[in-house]
C-alpha positions as CSV (number, residue, x, y, z in Angstrom):
1,M,91.1,125.0,113.9
2,N,90.8,122.5,116.7
3,G,93.3,121.9,119.5
4,I,95.1,118.6,120.0
5,F,92.8,117.4,122.7
6,S,89.6,117.9,120.7
7,T,91.2,116.4,117.6
8,I,92.3,113.1,119.2
9,S,90.1,112.6,122.2
10,S,87.5,110.6,120.3
11,T,90.0,107.8,119.9
12,F,90.5,105.2,122.6
13,S,91.8,106.2,126.0
14,R,90.0,105.7,129.3
15,F,92.2,108.4,130.7
16,E,90.1,111.3,129.3
17,H,86.9,110.2,131.1
18,S,88.1,111.4,134.4
19,T,89.2,114.8,135.7
20,Y,92.6,115.3,137.2
21,S,94.3,118.0,139.3
22,K,97.2,119.9,137.9
23,S,99.6,118.1,140.2
24,S,98.4,114.7,138.9
25,M,98.9,115.8,135.3
26,L,102.3,117.3,136.1
27,A,103.4,114.0,137.6
28,I,102.3,112.1,134.5
29,S,104.0,114.5,132.1
30,H,107.3,114.3,134.2
31,A,107.1,110.5,134.1
32,L,106.8,110.6,130.3
33,E,109.7,113.0,130.0
34,D,111.7,110.8,132.3
35,V,111.1,107.9,129.9
36,V,112.7,110.0,127.1
37,L,115.6,110.9,129.3
38,N,116.3,107.5,130.9
39,F,116.0,105.6,127.7
40,E,117.7,108.4,125.7
41,L,115.0,108.4,123.1
42,H,116.2,110.3,120.1
43,A,112.7,111.7,119.4
44,D,111.1,114.9,118.4
45,L,109.5,116.3,121.6
46,F,106.5,118.8,121.4
47,V,105.4,120.4,124.6
48,S,103.0,123.2,125.4
49,F,102.7,125.3,128.5
50,Q,99.9,127.7,129.4
51,S,102.4,130.2,130.8
52,F,106.1,131.0,130.3
53,Q,106.6,131.1,134.0
54,F,105.6,127.4,134.1
55,F,108.3,126.7,131.5
56,L,110.9,128.7,133.4
57,A,110.2,126.5,136.5
58,E,111.1,123.5,134.2
59,K,114.0,125.2,132.4
60,Q,116.8,122.9,133.7
61,R,114.7,119.8,132.8
62,Y,114.3,121.0,129.2
63,L,118.0,121.8,128.8
64,K,118.6,118.1,129.6
65,L,115.8,117.0,127.2
66,E,117.1,119.1,124.3
67,R,120.5,117.3,124.6
68,C,118.7,113.9,124.4
69,C,116.1,114.7,121.7
70,R,116.4,115.1,118.0
71,K,114.5,118.4,118.3
72,V,112.3,120.0,121.0
73,F,109.4,122.3,120.2
74,V,108.0,124.5,123.0
75,F,104.6,126.2,122.5
76,V,103.9,128.9,125.1
77,R,102.4,132.4,125.5
78,H,104.4,135.5,126.4
79,I,107.9,134.2,125.6
80,D,110.8,136.2,127.1
81,R,113.5,135.4,124.6
82,H,116.2,136.8,127.0
83,Q,115.7,133.7,129.1
84,L,116.5,131.3,126.3
85,A,120.1,131.9,125.4
86,E,121.2,128.5,126.7
87,F,118.9,126.6,124.3
88,T,120.3,125.5,120.9
89,N,118.1,122.6,119.9
90,T,114.7,124.0,120.9
91,V,112.2,125.9,118.8
92,F,110.1,128.3,120.8
93,V,106.7,129.1,119.3
94,E,104.5,131.9,120.7
95,I,100.9,130.7,121.2
96,D,98.2,133.2,120.3
97,P,95.9,133.6,123.3
98,H,92.9,132.7,121.0
99,S,94.6,129.5,119.7
100,P,93.0,126.2,120.7
101,L,96.4,125.3,122.1
102,A,96.2,128.2,124.6
103,D,94.1,126.1,127.1
104,E,95.9,122.8,126.5
105,W,98.9,121.3,128.1
106,S,100.6,118.6,126.0
107,V,103.7,116.4,125.8
108,I,104.1,114.5,122.5
109,V,107.0,112.1,122.0
110,N,107.4,111.5,118.3
111,H,109.5,108.4,118.2
112,P,109.3,105.6,115.6
113,T,109.0,102.8,118.1
114,H,108.0,104.6,121.3
115,P,105.4,107.2,120.5
116,I,103.5,108.9,123.3
117,V,101.0,111.7,123.5
118,L,99.6,113.2,126.7
119,T,97.3,116.1,126.2
120,T,94.9,117.9,128.5
121,T,92.3,120.6,128.4
122,E,91.4,122.7,131.4
123,R,87.9,122.1,132.9
124,Y,86.7,125.6,133.6
125,D,83.4,124.4,134.9
126,L,85.3,122.5,137.7
127,R,87.7,125.3,138.4
128,T,88.0,126.3,142.0
129,S,89.5,129.3,143.6
130,G,92.7,129.0,145.5
131,G,95.4,129.3,142.9
132,D,97.0,127.3,140.2
133,D,97.3,124.0,142.1
134,F,93.6,123.7,142.2
135,R,92.8,123.9,138.5
136,Y,91.4,120.7,137.0
137,F,92.0,119.0,133.6
138,R,90.6,116.3,131.4
139,G,93.5,114.2,130.1
140,F,94.2,111.9,127.2
141,L,97.1,109.5,127.0
142,S,98.0,107.2,124.0
143,F,100.9,105.2,122.8
144,D,99.2,104.5,119.4
145,P,101.5,105.7,116.5
146,A,98.5,106.8,114.4
147,V,97.2,109.0,117.3
148,V,100.6,110.5,117.9
149,K,100.9,111.2,114.2
150,T,97.6,113.0,114.2
151,A,98.6,115.0,117.3
152,V,102.0,116.0,115.7
153,H,100.1,117.1,112.6
154,Q,97.8,119.2,114.7
155,V,100.6,120.9,116.5
156,L,102.6,121.5,113.4
157,L,99.7,123.5,112.0
158,N,100.7,126.1,114.6
159,L,104.3,126.4,113.2
160,T,103.0,128.0,109.9
């Protein structure tokens, strides 16, 4: 099974032809989530994190998102279910460390008129030492409904 990035990155987006730092990708993903919040898009939101600690750093943001969205799906490794009692509209899916999603970071907004997909894959060949802030990613961004549909299909394969 392929990950989201490898499945959709052959479609048009100049974004994936460059390499970005983690802070750049985080800023873009926050901007997309802000669109969902500010315009109160009643969408299905699919997000993946490479680590549960990264999700916990965003916990309050996702509590707001789950109140706005139709449904939120969070894909992450090493879930601590004790930390999730406040969530009522979010499905948490444990990612297998060998899954193609394990090295990706994605935000997918499945909305009929405002579809968005941001997905990234880590560039191990460009990885530098010095901590998490210095990891590099290839990114893909699209507002094409067909591309978003393909990305949603790919991520839903991990629900079964």
